[in-house]
N, C-alpha and C positions, 0 to 999 in steps of 0.2 A: 342654465348652468348645464346643460345639456349639450356638447358639440359633436359634430360628426367629425370623424378623423380620415385618411381618407390615403389609400400609400396604391397610387396609380400603374408603380410600375410592377405589383405581384396583384395589380388587381382585388382589392380587399378595401371597404369599409365599414367603420362599427364608434355604436354612437352612445357616449361617453359618459356618463354622468356624475358629477363630480358629487354628489353625496346621495349617503349610498341607505342610508335612510333620516328617521324626522324621531328624537324621540323629547314625548312634554315638550313640540313647536319647535325647537329646535334642528337646525338642522346636522350631524355626526358625518363631516366626508373622507368622501377614498385615500383623503393624502391621509389624516388622522391615521387610520383603521390599517394605514398601508405602513407608520412608517412606525408602531406601535411595533406591529407584527416581526415588521425590521428588528427594535430593539430584540423585542419578545428572544428571535430564535441568534441573535448577538451573542445578547446575558443563556439561554442552554447551552452554546459557544463555549462561553465559559465556562460556566460554570465544571462541567464534563470533563474543561482538559486541564482544569486550575489541581488539585490533589498532581500531578505527572510534572506542573512548577514546583510541586513545595511551595501553592496558597489555599492558607487554610478557606473554606468555603462559608463556615457562618460566620466568619471578621468581610470573606471578602461581601458580602451583602450588605453594607452598610457603607462599604467603598461605592461600590450597581447601584446604588442608591445616591449617595452626598453627586458624582460625581454627574449622576441620568441625571437630577435636579438643577443643578450647573453648568449645567452644557446647554440646556432647552435654557434657563434667564438669561446665561451670557449669549445662546445663538439670539435673542432676539434683541438685547443689549445690542449684540455686537452690525445688529439692521438695521438698529435704529438710530444710532449714533454716523454711519454714514448713509441715511435716505435719503432721498435726492428730496428731503422737503419736509416742516413741522410740521412737527404734532401739540393739539391743539388743549391735551390737558394728560398728566400724569395716566391717568385712567388708555388716552391713546396710543400710551407709550408702553405700559405693560399686556397691553386684548392680544390675546396670538387669533383670537377669533380674523379681526380682520387679515390677518394674514401676515408676512413679516416677517420672518430667521433664516439665520446665516452659516451655514456648516460650516464657517472658519469660527467664532464665536464662540461655536459646540467643543470644536476642539482643542481649540483654545477654558472653555470653559472643566474641562472632564476632566484637559491635561493638569491643569493647575492646582487643581477643588480635588481630583480624584487621586492625585497624587501626597496631597499633606489628605488626605482619611486614611491613604498607606500609608505615610507615620504616624496617627491618632492609633491607626488598627491594629500597627503594627506589625504588619505582611510587603514582602520587597512589592518596592516600587519597581525597580529595570524587569522580577520577571513576570508583576503585575502586566507591567505597558505590553509585553510580548505576548500574553494572552489577552488583554484585552483589542487591541490594535489589528488582532485579528478576528476578535468579538463584532468589529465596530466596520470593521472591511466589510463581512456581510450583511451588517445594519445595513452599510451605504448601498447595497448591490440592490438589494432589498426596496429597502425608500427611492430609490428613483423613481420606480414603477409613478408613485406618484405623482413626482412630473409630468412625467403620462401624459394621465389621471387630466390632472390640470393646466397642462398644454400650457409649458413654462416650460424652460429652462435645453432651446433644446438650441439645435448646432445650426452650422449655415447651407443652404443651396446646397443640394445634389443632387445625379440623376441618376444613381445609385436602384436598383428596386424599395431598395425598406425605403428612398426618400419617405417626406410624410408632409403632408398637406390639408390643415384646420382652417377654417374665415374666424376663430382662436384666437393661433398664429398671425394668421396674417391680418387684422386690424390691430392687435398688440405691435406688429413692425411697421407700419403702418402711421400707430400714432408718435410712434418717436423715431419716425422716419430724419426727422431733421433735427436734433444731437446728434443722429445717427451719418448723417451725412456732412456735420461739420468736425468729426474724426474719420472721412477721411468711405466711410461705411456705407456702400449702396442696397440696398435687397428691391429684390424681382417682386414684381408687383402678382 
């Protein structure tokens, strides 16, 4: 679960452990902690500026709760629907601990069910989407660091100084090389 991450152009190396700590024998991953921190910062931003948009913060609590829960559920559902493999049981489909969420599903779920919650709580939908979209950008910016810790969602090869290398990314790309080659994509070793 630990990866050596190198930045050859900068002369830097870091040991990055995906596990922050264990609780009752269960690993608690940095990815989850970082995503939760991004969510919380986005929520704090939204609640701070909500009155400026004419939004009642007491009612916004319900919208945020519904939107967050449905965003997580839809992120998993989207991932499962488009995953390149089959699941053996219903538990495998809903088990988030084995990884697999998609931001597209999250945005769709938050927009649809958050919008319905706005109607239910009688707060302005457009103003709420305006403020929540900015909170989403904050959460997304922070959450990307979870991808760094997991050594996933990396870009293409680069000769720029901040170019990064780890054995985990090399192994991942090597495993997918036949599928990538079929699409005309080559990966440098």
